[in-house]
C-alpha positions as CSV (number, residue, x, y, z in Angstrom):
1,M,111.4,59.1,124.8
2,T,110.7,62.0,127.4
3,I,110.2,61.3,130.9
4,I,106.6,62.4,130.5
5,E,106.2,59.5,127.7
6,Q,107.9,57.1,130.2
7,I,105.4,57.8,132.8
8,R,102.4,57.6,130.6
9,E,103.5,54.1,129.5
10,L,104.1,53.0,132.8
11,A,100.6,54.3,134.2
12,K,99.1,52.2,131.3
13,Q,100.5,49.3,133.0
14,L,98.9,50.0,136.5
15,T,95.6,48.6,138.0
16,E,92.9,50.9,138.8
17,Q,93.9,50.6,142.5
18,E,97.6,51.5,141.9
19,R,96.2,54.7,140.1
20,V,94.3,55.6,142.7
21,T,97.4,55.2,145.4
22,V,99.5,57.3,142.9
23,M,97.3,60.0,142.7
24,R,96.7,60.2,146.4
25,E,100.6,60.2,146.9
26,L,101.0,63.0,144.4
27,K,98.3,64.9,146.2
28,N,100.1,64.6,149.8
29,T,103.6,65.7,148.4
30,D,101.9,68.8,146.4
31,A,102.0,71.1,149.8
32,S,105.7,70.5,150.1
33,L,106.6,70.2,146.3
34,T,109.0,73.2,146.2
35,A,110.7,72.2,149.4
36,Q,111.2,68.6,148.1
37,L,112.7,69.9,144.9
38,G,115.4,71.9,146.6
39,E,117.4,74.5,145.2
40,A,118.4,74.9,141.7
41,K,121.9,73.3,141.0
42,V,122.1,74.3,137.4
43,C,120.7,76.8,135.1
44,P,117.6,75.3,133.1
45,H,118.2,77.6,130.1
46,C,122.2,77.1,130.0
47,S,123.1,74.4,132.0
48,S,125.6,76.6,133.7
49,S,126.4,76.0,137.5
50,M,127.2,79.7,138.2
51,I,123.6,80.6,139.9
52,I,122.9,82.8,142.5
53,K,119.7,83.2,144.7
54,H,117.8,86.3,143.2
55,S,114.7,86.8,145.0
56,M,111.4,85.4,146.4
57,F,108.2,85.3,144.4
58,N,104.9,83.7,145.7
59,G,106.8,82.0,148.4
60,R,109.3,80.3,146.1
61,Q,113.0,81.0,145.6
62,R,114.2,82.5,142.5
63,S,117.7,82.2,141.2
64,K,119.6,84.0,138.6
65,C,122.2,82.7,136.0
66,K,125.6,84.7,136.1
67,T,126.3,83.2,132.8
68,C,123.1,84.1,130.6
69,G,121.4,86.4,133.3
70,K,118.1,84.6,133.1
71,T,116.0,84.0,136.3
72,F,114.1,80.7,137.1
73,T,112.6,79.0,139.8
74,M,112.7,75.3,140.5
75,L,109.5,74.6,138.5
76,T,110.9,76.3,135.4
77,G,110.7,73.7,132.5
78,T,108.4,71.5,134.6
79,P,105.0,70.7,133.4
80,I,103.6,72.8,136.1
81,H,105.5,75.8,135.8
82,G,103.0,78.1,134.0
83,L,100.2,77.3,136.6
84,K,99.0,80.2,138.9
85,K,97.6,77.6,141.5
86,V,100.0,74.8,141.9
87,S,97.9,73.5,144.5
88,L,95.0,72.7,142.1
89,W,97.5,70.8,139.3
90,Q,96.3,67.3,140.2
91,D,92.8,68.6,139.0
């Protein structure tokens, strides 16, 4: 079971007030999402720990894997990875 499926199952058990509280907390953390995630420790493509800072794009630090050569951000592989406007992801 993936983490998303686990979250969905847990959300079904919440009361309406608990759901509102969770959504409020998610909205409050959105502004600092990248900062809270921190910098990458391993490559999401090959799981190598040989990564370096590569560049900045739209205010996000990009990293490059020295093993596979791919670049990525902390949002790579997350549900909000492809969004152009991360600040609107709750909507």
